[in-house]
N, C-alpha and C positions, 0 to 999 in steps of 0.2 A: 765202293763197297756198299752193299745193301744192308740196311738195318731197319728196325721198326721203331718208330717214334709216334707217341700218342699226341694228337692235337685235337682241338675242338672242331666242331662242324663249321663254326664261323671262321676259324683260322684257315681251314681247308678251302672254304669258299673264297676267302680273300686271296689266298695263294694262287688258286686256279684263275681267278679274275686277273691278278697281276701278271701271271704267266701268259695268259691269253693276250693281254695288251702288249706284251713284249714279243708276241709271236712264237711262244714256246708251247709245246704240247703238254708238258707236265711242270711240276714245280720243284723238281730236284735241284736245278741250278739255283733257284732262289734260296733253298735251304742251305746249300753249300756257301752261298754268299753271306747268309746270315751267320753261319758258324764261323766263317773266316773273320767277319767283322767283330763278332763277340770275342774271339780269341785275341785278335789284334788289340781291341779295346782293353781287355784284361791285362795283356802284356804292357801296354802303354800306361795303364793305371798303376801298375806296380812300380814302374819307373818314376812316375810322379810322386808316389808315396815315399820312395827312397830319397828322391831329391828334396822333398819337403822335410823329411826327418834329418837330412844332412844340415839343414838350416837351424836346427835346434840351438838355442842360445845366441843366435845372431841378431835378435830383436830386443830392443830395450823393453823393460817392464811397462813403461808408459805406452809405447807403440803396440805392445801386445794387448793392453787393456782397451785401447782405441779400436783395434781390430776386432776384439771380442764384442765390443758394444756395437760396432758396425754390422757384424754378422747377426747379432740378436735383432737389430732393427730390420734387416733384410728378411730374416725368418718370420718376424711378426707380420710382415706384409705379404708373405708367400701364399699363393693360392693353390 
């Protein structure tokens, strides 16, 4: 199906370059791959959230505090 999508000049140039390196004339297949990947990641992410929510109450308060502190340490060093 044909549709119009707005992208930047830099994105277009990058897509054309990648398509050329793959031996393709245009970048439609690249966009299709990107959309497929995005949709799969979104679906997988929802499954992860549901699995995490199912664990509610299965951790002790002490373990939860340790995890919270660990996440805070990681985030403070994140670049």
